[in-house]
N, C-alpha and C positions, 0 to 999 in steps of 0.2 A: 630312389631306394629300391633295390631288388630283393624280394624275399621268396626263396624257393623252398619247396617241401623237401625234407630229408630223404635222400634216395641212395641206394647202393649202385655200383656200376652194372650189376646184373638185373636190376629192376626193368620191367617191360617199359614203363614210362621213363623217358629221359628228358631232362629240360633242355630247351635251346640255350644258346649262349646269351649273355647280356647284350652283346652287340646285335645278335639276331632279333631279340625282343625290341630293341631300340629301332632297328631298321623296319620291322613290321609296323611299329607304332607310327613312325614317320610316314611310311607309305600309306597307311590306312586312316590315320587321323589328320594327315596333312603336315607339310614341312614347318608350319608356324606353331604347331602344338608342342608344348614343352612337357615332356613326361617327367613326373616327379615321383611316381611310385608304380611298381609292378609287383603284385602279390599273387603267388601261385595258390590256387584254391584246390582243396581236396574234395573227395566225394565221387569223382569220376575215375574210371579205370582204363580209359582209352586215350583220349586227347589230353594234352596239357592245357590247363585253363588258367588264365591270369585276369585279375581285376586291375585295370589300368586307371591311373588318376593323373590328370594334367594340372598344370599350374593354375588354371582357372577353376579347378575343383570338379571338372567334368570327369565322370567315371564311365567306363565301358568294359566289355568282356572280350578278351582275345582267346580264341581256341586254336591250337595248333595240332595237326594230325601227327601220328608217328610217320617216319620216313616210309615211302612206299616199298622200299626194299627190306624193311624190317623182317627178320626171319620168322617171327612169331605172329605175323598177320595171317588171319584165317580167310578162307575163301569168301565168306559172307561179309568181310570187313573192308574190302577195297573201295577207296574213294568215298568214305562215309561222309565227310564234310561236303564234298561236291554233290553227293546224292541229297543231302539235307538241303543244300542251296537250291536244288532243282525242285524239291518238294514244297519248299516254303510258299510259293505263290498259290499252290493248291489249298493249303491250310489257311492262308490269308484271305481266301475267297469264301470261307465259312464264317458267317457273321459272328456267332458267339465266340469263335476261336481267335479271330483276327486280333482283337485287342490284347490277347494273352501271349502272343508271339513276340519275343524280343526283336525289335527292328534291326535288320542287317545294315550296318554302317559302312561296310566294305569287305572285300574278299580278295585273296591273292592265291591263285593256283598256278603261278608262273614258275615257282621253284628257283627263282633267281636269287633270293636271299639265302635260302637253304632248301633242301629237298623235303619241304613240309607244306601242306595246304594250311591256309589261315582264313578264319572268318572273324570279323570284329562286329560285335552286337551291342545294342544299348544295354545299359545296366538297369535292372528293375529291382526296386527296393522290396524286400519281402523275406519271409522266413521259409526255410525248407520244411515242407509238411512232414516228411519222414522224420526229421530231426526233432520236431516239437510235438509230434503226435502223442507221445506219452503224457505231455503236460496239458493236453486239451481234454475237455469233458467228452463223455460218450456222445452226447447230443451234437457237439461241435464237429466231432469226427464223422458222425453219420451224415451231417449236412454236407460236409466236404466230399464224402463218397458219392452222395447223390449228385453233387455238382459235377464231379469228374465223370460220372456215368452219363449225365446229360451231354457233356461235351463230346465224349467218345461216341455216343449214339449219333450225334450230328456229323462227326467226322466219318463214321462208318456208313452213313447214308449217302455220302457224296460219291457219285459215279466217277470212275477213272478211265483213261483211254486204252490201257493195256494191262497185262499182268507183269509183275516183277518190280524191280527197283526203278528209280528215276535215273535220268542221264547223269554220268556217262555210261551207266550199265545198259546192257542189251535188253530190249523189251521182249516179252513172250506173248504168243497168241493164246496159249492155254496155261491154266494154273498149274497143271501137272508138270509142264515143262520147267517152270520156275522152281517148284518144290523139289522135284527129283534131281534137277541139276544141282541144287544146293546140297542135297544129301550126298551126291557123288563127290562134290567138292570137299565136303567135310570129311568124308572117308579118305580122300587123298591127303588131307591135312593130317589125319591120324597116322597114316603111313609115313608121311614126310617127317613128322615130329616124333615118331617112335612111340605113339600112344597105343597101348594094348587095345585092340578093337574087336575082339571076338564077339561080344554082345552087340556091338554096332553093326557088324556084318550080318549077323543072324537077323536082326531087326530090318536092316536095309534090304535084304533079299526078299522079304515079304512086302516092304514098302514099294518096291518096283512093280508089284502086281496091283497097286492101288490107284493107278492113274484114272480109272473110270469114276471112282468116288471123288477124286480131286476135280475132275472136269465137270462135275455137276455144278461147280461154281462157274457160272458163265458170265457174270457181270462183275468186273473188278471194282472194288471200292477203295477209297483212300484209307491208308493205315498210318497211324502215328509212329509205331515201331517200339516205343519205350514209355508207355503211358502209366506210370506208377508214382506213388508219393515222393520218391526220390527226385523226380523231375517236375515237381509241382512246387511253386512258391505261393505262400498265403500271406494275408495281411489283415489287420483290423483297422477299420477306418477311424476308430476312436477306441480308447481303453475299454469301454463297455460294449463295443460292437462285436458281433460274431465274426470270426475269421472267414474269409472267402478267397477263392483262387484268383491270383493276379498274374500268374505266368505259367505257361506249359512249355517245358524246355526239351531240348535234345531229341529232335525227331529224325536224327541221322540214320536210324535203322528202319525208317518207315518206307512206304512204297505203295503198291497197288495190288489188291488181291482179296482174300477171304478175311473178313473182320475177325473171325474166330481164330485166326492164326497169330494174333497178337501174343507175344510170348508170355506176357503177364497173366493172360487168362489160363495158362497151364503151369507156369512156374511160380505163381504167387497165390496166396489165399485171400482173394477179395471177399469181403463180408457179404452176407445176404442183402443188406441194404443197397449195395451197389447193383446187384442183379435185379432187385425189385424195380429199380429205376431204369437200368439199361435194357432189361428184358431177359427172359430165361434163355439158358443155353439150349441149343438144339440137341435132341436125344435120339434121332433116327439112326439106323445103322451106318449110313454113309457119313453122317456127321461124327459118329464115334470112330470110324476109320480115320477120318481127317484129324480128329483130336489126338489119336495115338501117333499119327505121323508128326504132328507138331510137337508133341511131348518128346518123341524120340530125337527130333532135331535139336531141341533144347538140351537134352541129355548129352548128346555128342559134343555140343559146344561147351558144356560144363566139363566134360572130360578133357577137352583141349585146353581149357583154362588152367589145368594143372601144370601145363608147360610154362606158364607165366608166374603162377603164385603157388608157393609151397604148401599153403594151408588149405588148398581146395579139397573138398570132400569128393572122392571118386567112387566110393561104395554106393552112395545114394543114386547118382545118375546111372550107374551100371544096373542097379535094381530097377530103376525106372525103365530102362531099355528092355530088361527081361520081362517086366510086367506088360509093357506095350507090345512086345512080340507075342506074348501069350494071348492078350486080348485080341490082337489082329487075327491070330490063328482061329480063335473061337468065332469071331464075327465072319471070317471067310470060310468057315466050315472045315478047317484043317484038323481040328481036334474035338 
C-alpha cells in the first residue's frame, strides 16, 4: 500500500512514482524483502520521506532528495544527502551522540532508478519533541533542553579537518572562504529566481569586509546543521518515566566550522536553560560581527523560500537584514 501526502503539481516537493519507490526498496532492502507499505511522512520541507514496512514487519525510513536539476535548489542545498552520509561517521564517533543516530542501512547515489539520491535508515520508535512539547510539563521540557545542550556541546567540541561542508563539497582552508562563498551563492540565487534583493546586497557589501572576524575562527569543529526540537525524537521508558532523547535526526546541513554558526542559534529562541548548560554566547565585537553575518545568511535563505512557498513571511527577514546591516556598520565604525 502506497500513501502519499497531498500535493499540487507546483509544490516544491514532488513524490517519486510507485515503481521508483519499489525499485529503491528492492535495491536497499534486498531482493527478498517484500514491501507491504510505503507511507510518506510530513514535517520535512526538502526531501521526500517514507516509512517502509515489509511483510516481516520490519520498518525503515527512506529519504529521497529532489532531482539535482530542480530549478528551486539553492546554492547551499546541493548534494545534501551525500553530505549527510559523509558527516555521519564523524557524529558516530562522539560517544553520547552515536546511539542517537539512525543507523544507515543503505544508500544509492547512482541515479540509475531516477535522478534522486536515496538513503535508507533504521526506524527509531519515538515522538517528535516539537510536536508533543506543549503536552509536556515545564520541568520535562527543561530537562530535554539540557540534554540537547549537552549533546551539542559535545558535538561542537569535536575537532574537524577543514572548514566547510563534507564531501562531495569542496573543503576550505579558511572559515571566511566558506561563509563568503555561500553569501555570494545565495545572492546569485536571488538574481536567478527574481527575488528582490536590495537589502541583501546592502548587507552583503559590508559582509565582504568581515573576513578578518571570520578568520579568528582557526579551529573547525563538527556542526550538526539542524539541531532543534523538530529533529529530535523522545520517548518514555515507562508510563511514569521522564521523557528523554532517543534520536537526533537530519544532519544533512551540517559540516565543519564555527559552532555559533548553527542556524538555530540565530533563527530560533532557545530558552535560558539551554544556554545555562551549553555555555553563554560570546559577546566580543568579532563574535557580534560573525553573529550578524550568520543572521543575514539565514534571512536571505528565508527570502529565497518565498519562491517555494506562498505563505512565507518576507517582511521579517528583510527587517533582519536591515538590522544586521546597521549593527555591522556600528561595530565597524561606519556610523
